[in-house]
KETORTOR-200843 format. One record per residue (C-alpha): residue in three letters; x, y, z. Coordinates in pm, 1 decimal, always signed. Example, Ala and Ser with C-alpha at 12.3 -4.5 7.8 and 13.67 -1.06 7.14 Angstrom:
<nodes>
+-----+----------+----------+----------+
|   r |        X |        Y |        Z |
+-----+----------+----------+----------+
| ala |  +1230.0 |   -450.0 |   +780.0 |
| ser |  +1367.0 |   -106.0 |   +714.0 |
+-----+----------+----------+----------+
</nodes>
This chain:
<nodes>
+-----+----------+----------+----------+
|   r |        X |        Y |        Z |
+-----+----------+----------+----------+
| unk |  -8749.7 |   +779.5 |  -5745.4 |
| unk |  -8507.8 |  +1069.9 |  -5750.1 |
| unk |  -8536.3 |  +1290.9 |  -6056.5 |
| unk |  -8282.9 |  +1502.9 |  -6241.0 |
| unk |  -8349.5 |  +1769.3 |  -6503.3 |
| unk |  -8059.9 |  +1835.3 |  -6737.6 |
| unk |  -8071.6 |  +2153.9 |  -6944.9 |
| unk |  -7916.1 |  +2105.8 |  -7288.6 |
| unk |  -7810.0 |  +2383.0 |  -7525.5 |
| unk |  -7654.6 |  +2429.8 |  -7868.3 |
| unk |  -7310.9 |  +2316.2 |  -7747.4 |
| unk |  -7416.3 |  +2020.9 |  -7531.3 |
| unk |  -7722.9 |  +1896.2 |  -7713.4 |
| unk |  -7987.7 |  +1650.5 |  -7598.9 |
| unk |  -7808.7 |  +1345.4 |  -7737.6 |
| unk |  -7477.8 |  +1436.3 |  -7569.4 |
| unk |  -7659.2 |  +1500.0 |  -7243.5 |
| unk |  -7852.1 |  +1173.3 |  -7249.7 |
| unk |  -7544.9 |   +963.8 |  -7333.5 |
| unk |  -7326.2 |  +1143.9 |  -7083.3 |
| unk |  -7566.6 |  +1100.2 |  -6792.8 |
| unk |  -7629.4 |   +727.1 |  -6846.8 |
| unk |  -7442.9 |   +652.3 |  -6524.0 |
| unk |  -7704.5 |   +844.0 |  -6323.5 |
| unk |  -7981.2 |   +637.5 |  -6482.5 |
| unk |  -7789.3 |   +325.5 |  -6382.3 |
| unk |  -7790.9 |   +452.7 |  -6024.8 |
| unk |  -8168.5 |   +472.9 |  -6026.0 |
| unk |  -8207.8 |   +843.5 |  -6102.0 |
| unk |  -8462.9 |   +943.9 |  -6364.9 |
| unk |  -8302.9 |  +1193.4 |  -6603.6 |
| unk |  -8518.3 |  +1431.8 |  -6806.7 |
| unk |  -8342.5 |  +1647.7 |  -7067.9 |
| unk |  -8486.9 |  +1986.6 |  -7161.1 |
| unk |  -8348.2 |  +2236.4 |  -7412.8 |
| unk |  -8255.9 |  +2599.6 |  -7354.3 |
| unk |  -8342.1 |  +2726.2 |  -7700.4 |
| unk |  -8141.0 |  +2988.3 |  -7889.4 |
| unk |  -8159.0 |  +3100.9 |  -8249.8 |
| unk |  -7787.5 |  +3038.5 |  -8303.3 |
| unk |  -7456.0 |  +3003.7 |  -8121.5 |
| unk |  -7400.8 |  +3379.8 |  -8113.3 |
| unk |  -7727.2 |  +3428.2 |  -7925.1 |
| unk |  -7624.6 |  +3161.3 |  -7672.9 |
| unk |  -7280.3 |  +3316.2 |  -7633.8 |
| unk |  -7438.5 |  +3657.7 |  -7574.7 |
| unk |  -7641.5 |  +3520.6 |  -7284.1 |
| unk |  -7339.2 |  +3331.6 |  -7154.4 |
| unk |  -7117.5 |  +3640.2 |  -7156.4 |
| unk |  -7388.8 |  +3841.1 |  -6979.4 |
| unk |  -7406.2 |  +3575.4 |  -6707.4 |
| unk |  -7028.5 |  +3558.5 |  -6673.6 |
| unk |  -7001.7 |  +3933.2 |  -6627.1 |
| unk |  -7321.0 |  +4009.0 |  -6432.4 |
| unk |  -7402.9 |  +3686.8 |  -6250.1 |
| unk |  -7686.2 |  +3436.0 |  -6232.8 |
| unk |  -7968.9 |  +3687.4 |  -6196.3 |
| unk |  -7883.0 |  +3875.3 |  -6518.0 |
| unk |  -8070.6 |  +3636.8 |  -6751.8 |
| unk |  -8405.9 |  +3471.9 |  -6680.7 |
| unk |  -8460.6 |  +3104.3 |  -6747.4 |
| unk |  -8757.5 |  +3069.0 |  -6987.7 |
| unk |  -9084.0 |  +2975.4 |  -6821.2 |
| unk |  -9116.4 |  +2652.5 |  -7019.5 |
| unk |  -8799.2 |  +2522.5 |  -6855.9 |
| unk |  -8946.6 |  +2592.3 |  -6512.0 |
| unk |  -9247.9 |  +2367.6 |  -6569.9 |
| unk |  -9256.7 |  +2094.7 |  -6302.6 |
| unk |  -8923.9 |  +2218.9 |  -6161.9 |
| unk |  -9055.4 |  +2146.4 |  -5811.9 |
| unk |  -9045.0 |  +1772.0 |  -5892.1 |
| unk |  -8667.8 |  +1754.7 |  -5939.9 |
| unk |  -8401.5 |  +1668.1 |  -5683.8 |
| unk |  -8110.3 |  +1753.9 |  -5914.6 |
| unk |  -8049.4 |  +2016.5 |  -6182.7 |
| unk |  -7763.8 |  +1988.5 |  -6431.8 |
| unk |  -7680.3 |  +2284.6 |  -6653.2 |
| unk |  -7400.2 |  +2416.1 |  -6867.5 |
| unk |  -7488.5 |  +2777.4 |  -6943.5 |
| unk |  -7855.7 |  +2802.4 |  -6838.6 |
| unk |  -7899.8 |  +3038.0 |  -6540.3 |
| unk |  -7997.3 |  +2896.5 |  -6202.4 |
| unk |  -8079.0 |  +3202.5 |  -5995.8 |
| unk |  -8294.9 |  +3270.8 |  -5691.5 |
| unk |  -8621.1 |  +3235.5 |  -5885.3 |
| unk |  -8531.5 |  +2886.1 |  -6004.2 |
| unk |  -8398.2 |  +2777.8 |  -5665.3 |
| unk |  -8707.6 |  +2904.3 |  -5482.5 |
| unk |  -8943.0 |  +2719.1 |  -5716.8 |
| unk |  -8742.9 |  +2395.2 |  -5706.9 |
| unk |  -8870.8 |  +2292.9 |  -5361.8 |
| unk |  -8706.2 |  +1945.8 |  -5362.8 |
| unk |  -8374.3 |  +2062.1 |  -5502.1 |
| unk |  -8069.7 |  +1910.6 |  -5332.9 |
| unk |  -7798.9 |  +1940.4 |  -5597.6 |
| unk |  -7693.8 |  +2167.5 |  -5886.5 |
| unk |  -7430.9 |  +2042.9 |  -6130.8 |
| unk |  -7255.3 |  +2282.4 |  -6369.0 |
| unk |  -7095.6 |  +2128.8 |  -6678.7 |
| unk |  -6788.4 |  +2353.0 |  -6677.9 |
| unk |  -6537.7 |  +2492.4 |  -6432.2 |
| unk |  -6696.4 |  +2837.8 |  -6395.4 |
| unk |  -7023.6 |  +2865.0 |  -6203.9 |
| unk |  -7114.3 |  +3227.6 |  -6272.8 |
| unk |  -7454.4 |  +3120.2 |  -6405.5 |
| unk |  -7551.6 |  +2969.3 |  -6067.9 |
| unk |  -7631.9 |  +3165.8 |  -5751.6 |
| unk |  -7404.0 |  +2946.7 |  -5546.6 |
| unk |  -7420.9 |  +3136.4 |  -5219.8 |
| unk |  -7801.9 |  +3140.2 |  -5223.3 |
| unk |  -7818.1 |  +2770.1 |  -5310.0 |
| unk |  -7571.3 |  +2664.0 |  -5043.5 |
| unk |  -7750.2 |  +2877.1 |  -4782.5 |
| unk |  -8052.7 |  +2656.8 |  -4851.8 |
| unk |  -7849.1 |  +2338.3 |  -4809.7 |
| unk |  -7815.1 |  +2270.5 |  -5181.8 |
| unk |  -7485.9 |  +2121.2 |  -5300.9 |
| unk |  -7323.2 |  +2288.5 |  -5603.6 |
| unk |  -7070.4 |  +2096.3 |  -5815.1 |
| unk |  -6873.5 |  +2218.1 |  -6114.7 |
| unk |  -6679.1 |  +2014.8 |  -6371.9 |
| unk |  -6313.4 |  +2100.2 |  -6320.4 |
| unk |  -6071.4 |  +2000.2 |  -6590.7 |
| unk |  -6329.9 |  +1961.4 |  -6864.3 |
| unk |  -6154.8 |  +2224.0 |  -7080.3 |
| unk |  -5808.4 |  +2109.1 |  -6980.6 |
| unk |  -5720.2 |  +1954.9 |  -7316.3 |
| unk |  -5904.2 |  +2188.9 |  -7551.5 |
| unk |  -5787.9 |  +2518.1 |  -7400.0 |
| unk |  -5431.3 |  +2406.4 |  -7326.0 |
| unk |  -5380.2 |  +2283.4 |  -7682.0 |
| unk |  -5525.0 |  +2606.6 |  -7815.8 |
| unk |  -5304.8 |  +2820.2 |  -7593.1 |
| unk |  -4994.1 |  +2647.7 |  -7727.8 |
| unk |  -5132.1 |  +2693.6 |  -8078.7 |
| unk |  -5168.2 |  +3067.2 |  -8015.5 |
| unk |  -4811.2 |  +3083.4 |  -7886.0 |
| unk |  -4677.0 |  +2921.0 |  -8201.8 |
| unk |  -4901.8 |  +3123.0 |  -8429.2 |
| unk |  -4794.7 |  +3450.1 |  -8269.1 |
| unk |  -4419.9 |  +3402.4 |  -8240.1 |
| unk |  -4389.9 |  +3228.7 |  -8580.2 |
| unk |  -4634.7 |  +3468.2 |  -8756.2 |
| unk |  -4844.1 |  +3181.1 |  -8893.2 |
| unk |  -5180.6 |  +3358.4 |  -8907.8 |
| unk |  -5050.7 |  +3693.3 |  -9031.4 |
| unk |  -4826.5 |  +3527.4 |  -9292.4 |
| unk |  -5129.2 |  +3338.8 |  -9424.7 |
| unk |  -5328.7 |  +3662.4 |  -9440.7 |
| unk |  -5050.5 |  +3845.4 |  -9622.4 |
| unk |  -5004.3 |  +3569.8 |  -9876.3 |
| unk |  -5376.5 |  +3552.3 |  -9949.7 |
| unk |  -5361.2 |  +3925.4 | -10016.7 |
| unk |  -5085.2 |  +3872.2 | -10270.9 |
| unk |  -4802.0 |  +3984.2 | -10043.4 |
| unk |  -4484.7 |  +3771.4 | -10020.3 |
| unk |  -4388.4 |  +3911.1 |  -9680.1 |
| unk |  -4103.8 |  +3788.6 |  -9461.3 |
| unk |  -4071.8 |  +4081.8 |  -9220.4 |
| unk |  -4308.4 |  +4092.5 |  -8921.6 |
| unk |  -4330.2 |  +4280.5 |  -8588.8 |
| unk |  -4079.0 |  +4039.0 |  -8431.7 |
| unk |  -3836.7 |  +4079.4 |  -8721.9 |
| unk |  -3719.8 |  +3863.3 |  -9010.8 |
| unk |  -3596.6 |  +3579.1 |  -8791.4 |
| unk |  -3869.6 |  +3458.2 |  -8554.9 |
| unk |  -3797.0 |  +3329.5 |  -8202.0 |
| unk |  -3838.6 |  +2963.7 |  -8106.4 |
| unk |  -4016.5 |  +2806.0 |  -7811.5 |
| unk |  -3697.4 |  +2611.8 |  -7743.1 |
| unk |  -3508.2 |  +2929.6 |  -7657.1 |
| unk |  -3798.3 |  +3108.4 |  -7484.3 |
| unk |  -3898.4 |  +3163.8 |  -7122.8 |
| unk |  -4268.4 |  +3081.2 |  -7104.0 |
| unk |  -4450.7 |  +3247.5 |  -6815.0 |
| unk |  -4782.9 |  +3098.0 |  -6708.8 |
| unk |  -5013.9 |  +3316.7 |  -6500.5 |
| unk |  -5223.8 |  +3048.9 |  -6332.3 |
| unk |  -5101.4 |  +2695.7 |  -6268.9 |
| unk |  -5420.5 |  +2498.6 |  -6219.6 |
| unk |  -5531.7 |  +2207.3 |  -6437.7 |
| unk |  -5507.2 |  +2404.2 |  -6763.5 |
| unk |  -5188.4 |  +2589.4 |  -6672.5 |
| unk |  -5015.4 |  +2264.2 |  -6578.4 |
| unk |  -5136.8 |  +2098.7 |  -6898.7 |
| unk |  -4991.2 |  +2388.6 |  -7100.2 |
| unk |  -4663.9 |  +2338.1 |  -6915.7 |
| unk |  -4668.0 |  +1965.9 |  -7002.8 |
| unk |  -4725.4 |  +2048.3 |  -7369.3 |
| unk |  -4460.4 |  +2321.0 |  -7383.0 |
| unk |  -4191.6 |  +2137.3 |  -7186.6 |
| unk |  -4088.8 |  +1901.0 |  -7472.6 |
| unk |  -4010.5 |  +2204.7 |  -7689.5 |
| unk |  -3724.9 |  +2279.2 |  -7450.3 |
| unk |  -3815.4 |  +2623.6 |  -7323.4 |
| unk |  -3791.5 |  +2728.9 |  -6959.4 |
| unk |  -4127.9 |  +2743.6 |  -6781.5 |
| unk |  -4197.6 |  +2981.3 |  -6494.1 |
| unk |  -4536.1 |  +3041.6 |  -6333.6 |
| unk |  -4726.9 |  +3262.0 |  -6092.7 |
| unk |  -5011.4 |  +3116.4 |  -5887.8 |
| unk |  -5106.5 |  +3227.3 |  -5535.6 |
| unk |  -5283.6 |  +2898.1 |  -5469.9 |
| unk |  -5039.3 |  +2637.0 |  -5600.7 |
| unk |  -4858.2 |  +2414.3 |  -5355.8 |
| unk |  -4684.7 |  +2093.5 |  -5449.7 |
| unk |  -4404.3 |  +1950.1 |  -5654.5 |
| unk |  -4332.5 |  +2066.5 |  -6008.4 |
| unk |  -4037.1 |  +2072.5 |  -6246.9 |
| unk |  -4124.6 |  +2433.9 |  -6328.1 |
| unk |  -4023.6 |  +2745.8 |  -6135.2 |
| unk |  -4272.8 |  +2937.6 |  -5921.4 |
| unk |  -4213.0 |  +3314.2 |  -5916.4 |
| unk |  -4390.7 |  +3634.7 |  -5822.0 |
| unk |  -4605.3 |  +3812.7 |  -6080.8 |
| unk |  -4345.8 |  +4091.6 |  -6093.0 |
| unk |  -4067.3 |  +3842.8 |  -6166.5 |
| unk |  -4275.8 |  +3665.5 |  -6429.1 |
| unk |  -4359.8 |  +3973.0 |  -6635.4 |
| unk |  -4000.0 |  +4090.6 |  -6637.7 |
| unk |  -3844.3 |  +3751.3 |  -6722.4 |
| unk |  -4088.6 |  +3587.1 |  -6965.1 |
| unk |  -4070.6 |  +3598.5 |  -7343.7 |
| unk |  -4420.3 |  +3449.6 |  -7370.9 |
| unk |  -4685.5 |  +3526.7 |  -7107.7 |
| unk |  -4999.6 |  +3311.0 |  -7109.5 |
| unk |  -5310.1 |  +3368.6 |  -6894.0 |
| unk |  -5471.7 |  +3076.4 |  -6707.6 |
| unk |  -5614.6 |  +3230.6 |  -6389.1 |
| unk |  -5980.7 |  +3225.3 |  -6286.7 |
| unk |  -6153.4 |  +3562.2 |  -6319.3 |
| unk |  -6259.7 |  +3702.2 |  -5981.5 |
| unk |  -6295.0 |  +4057.0 |  -5848.0 |
| unk |  -5937.9 |  +4018.3 |  -5717.8 |
| unk |  -5790.3 |  +3899.8 |  -6050.0 |
| unk |  -5976.7 |  +4141.6 |  -6277.7 |
| unk |  -5725.8 |  +4351.8 |  -6474.9 |
| unk |  -5436.2 |  +4168.6 |  -6308.2 |
| unk |  -5233.6 |  +4242.6 |  -6621.7 |
| unk |  -5243.0 |  +4616.5 |  -6682.2 |
| unk |  -5035.1 |  +4915.1 |  -6790.6 |
| unk |  -4806.6 |  +4882.9 |  -6488.0 |
| unk |  -4702.7 |  +4530.9 |  -6590.4 |
| unk |  -4687.1 |  +4589.9 |  -6965.5 |
| unk |  -4423.9 |  +4858.7 |  -6901.3 |
| unk |  -4213.7 |  +4602.5 |  -6712.4 |
| unk |  -4220.7 |  +4339.4 |  -6987.4 |
| unk |  -3946.1 |  +4279.8 |  -7239.2 |
| unk |  -3997.5 |  +4475.5 |  -7560.5 |
| unk |  -3983.4 |  +4136.1 |  -7736.0 |
| unk |  -4253.2 |  +3978.0 |  -7516.3 |
| unk |  -4584.2 |  +3841.7 |  -7642.2 |
| unk |  -4902.4 |  +3797.6 |  -7438.2 |
| unk |  -5148.3 |  +3510.1 |  -7486.5 |
| unk |  -5505.0 |  +3512.1 |  -7351.9 |
| unk |  -5731.0 |  +3212.7 |  -7409.8 |
| unk |  -5879.7 |  +3235.1 |  -7057.5 |
| unk |  -6100.4 |  +3533.4 |  -6967.4 |
| unk |  -6091.3 |  +3882.5 |  -7115.5 |
| unk |  -6121.6 |  +4049.5 |  -6775.6 |
| unk |  -5785.3 |  +3914.8 |  -6660.8 |
| unk |  -5618.8 |  +4173.1 |  -6884.1 |
| unk |  -5707.4 |  +4539.5 |  -6905.8 |
| unk |  -5796.8 |  +4541.1 |  -7275.0 |
| unk |  -5734.4 |  +4910.1 |  -7333.1 |
| unk |  -5395.3 |  +4889.7 |  -7163.8 |
| unk |  -5298.8 |  +4594.8 |  -7384.6 |
| unk |  -5409.5 |  +4783.2 |  -7695.6 |
| unk |  -5193.7 |  +5081.2 |  -7596.7 |
| unk |  -4895.6 |  +4856.2 |  -7524.6 |
| unk |  -4931.0 |  +4706.5 |  -7873.3 |
| unk |  -4984.0 |  +5043.6 |  -8040.6 |
| unk |  -4678.6 |  +5188.2 |  -7864.9 |
| unk |  -4476.3 |  +4872.9 |  -7932.1 |
| unk |  -4396.5 |  +4834.2 |  -7563.9 |
| unk |  -4434.5 |  +4460.6 |  -7631.7 |
| unk |  -4393.9 |  +4280.2 |  -7962.7 |
| unk |  -4730.9 |  +4109.5 |  -7991.3 |
| unk |  -5031.7 |  +3931.5 |  -7848.7 |
| unk |  -5272.8 |  +3651.0 |  -7934.5 |
| unk |  -5625.1 |  +3690.4 |  -7797.0 |
| unk |  -5931.8 |  +3462.2 |  -7805.8 |
| unk |  -6150.3 |  +3650.5 |  -7553.4 |
| unk |  -6275.7 |  +4008.0 |  -7561.6 |
| unk |  -6461.7 |  +4261.5 |  -7350.2 |
| unk |  -6730.0 |  +4285.9 |  -7619.2 |
| unk |  -6826.0 |  +3980.9 |  -7824.0 |
| unk |  -6871.9 |  +3958.1 |  -8117.0 |
| unk |  -6583.7 |  +4195.4 |  -8177.4 |
| unk |  -6711.0 |  +4536.3 |  -8299.9 |
| unk |  -6617.2 |  +4637.1 |  -8653.6 |
| unk |  -6430.4 |  +4942.5 |  -8523.2 |
| unk |  -6229.1 |  +4759.3 |  -8257.9 |
| unk |  -5862.8 |  +4872.4 |  -8240.5 |
| unk |  -5736.4 |  +4512.7 |  -8262.8 |
| unk |  -5854.2 |  +4507.8 |  -8624.3 |
| unk |  -5609.9 |  +4784.3 |  -8714.1 |
| unk |  -5304.2 |  +4628.4 |  -8548.5 |
| unk |  -5048.5 |  +4409.0 |  -8723.6 |
| unk |  -4898.6 |  +4275.7 |  -8401.4 |
| unk |  -5199.0 |  +4088.1 |  -8262.4 |
| unk |  -5354.5 |  +3752.8 |  -8357.3 |
| unk |  -5727.2 |  +3736.9 |  -8281.3 |
| unk |  -5972.3 |  +3446.0 |  -8285.6 |
| unk |  -6347.5 |  +3441.9 |  -8205.3 |
| unk |  -6356.7 |  +3277.8 |  -7858.0 |
| unk |  -6310.9 |  +2921.2 |  -7980.3 |
| unk |  -6039.2 |  +2784.8 |  -7750.0 |
| unk |  -6278.4 |  +2547.8 |  -7574.2 |
| unk |  -6486.8 |  +2456.5 |  -7877.0 |
| unk |  -6399.2 |  +2091.4 |  -7930.2 |
| unk |  -6615.7 |  +1782.3 |  -7950.4 |
| unk |  -6429.1 |  +1624.4 |  -7661.2 |
| unk |  -6477.4 |  +1925.6 |  -7437.6 |
| unk |  -6855.5 |  +1937.8 |  -7465.9 |
| unk |  -6942.1 |  +1570.4 |  -7519.1 |
| unk |  -6735.5 |  +1453.9 |  -7223.4 |
| unk |  -6861.1 |  +1712.8 |  -6975.2 |
| unk |  -7178.7 |  +1525.0 |  -6869.3 |
| unk |  -6974.2 |  +1205.3 |  -6824.7 |
| unk |  -6717.1 |  +1384.7 |  -6608.7 |
| unk |  -6986.5 |  +1540.9 |  -6388.8 |
| unk |  -7183.6 |  +1215.3 |  -6357.8 |
| unk |  -6870.8 |  +1032.9 |  -6243.9 |
| unk |  -6794.1 |  +1306.5 |  -5993.4 |
| unk |  -7150.2 |  +1291.3 |  -5857.6 |
| unk |  -7132.4 |   +915.2 |  -5814.3 |
| unk |  -6793.0 |   +926.8 |  -5640.2 |
| unk |  -6828.8 |  +1238.4 |  -5426.4 |
| unk |  -7198.6 |  +1316.1 |  -5376.1 |
| unk |  -7430.5 |  +1020.3 |  -5413.3 |
| unk |  -7259.4 |   +800.5 |  -5148.6 |
| unk |  -7357.2 |  +1061.0 |  -4888.9 |
| unk |  -7697.8 |  +1134.8 |  -5037.4 |
| unk |  -8021.4 |   +946.5 |  -4997.2 |
| unk |  -8174.4 |   +828.8 |  -5325.0 |
| unk |  -8540.8 |   +748.9 |  -5281.8 |
| unk |  -8650.9 |   +459.0 |  -5500.8 |
+-----+----------+----------+----------+
</nodes>
């Protein structure tokens, strides 16, 4: 009988994993769930960020998780690293499933060179991150977070970096950098507000009610600029000093995607020099945010601790989404030995 090892963690725990992979059991695959142990969520996030920035070989999988790895045909992971060492020891391995869109924690090229199929879970964060991105837009342009902070400090403040009278989404041009599943979902959520939506995406083809433009056109036209691209060597620092200087002085920048898409120091300088009005940021070059980080001294930025994707639906549904994808796209062509 074919066997699958699923590596749970503090976000997708053993119960979520077992329930989510029921469909594989129904298809005759034995599923064994093991836990990648961490002291707390911050420790897990530290390993995850290291893997995202440095790749699958940057963190070693604990030896206890490698026990009997040679018996398994399939490995399913969310954050746990599947590098060369794991792939070499897993002699029967045919398939690696990653419970998120990014696969930085898997040595994909090495796996595929050995004939191993690698699947991700596209769209799993579609709802959580898109809703959060719109929340950041509203919080930033309407001063929700900073007004709360002021009031708690005993200040009845009505003047903010964007003035006394805040802008509305209805009258704004919203520029989306990246128009994949999340970018399109953001557009669907923003559209009922009445604003004009423009987007830049080198890879998008198809029909849309929104307007596709160049990156240069987007940064000069948009009132709100929101990042939704995948981080690659080509897209790293795609928003930088050059583009901040071309933005409207009233523009705000939203990043709930990846920190590397924006040159952080250039954004800080643009905010300090008031070249743009504000920003809302959920992802950072160093996490947790250092106590001396410049963002903490700025009034024109809203910051949150990398929680855009942290919803029950996002994590609990990921194993179900991957299992369904495996059954539809992989298992029909694979041989399951009973």
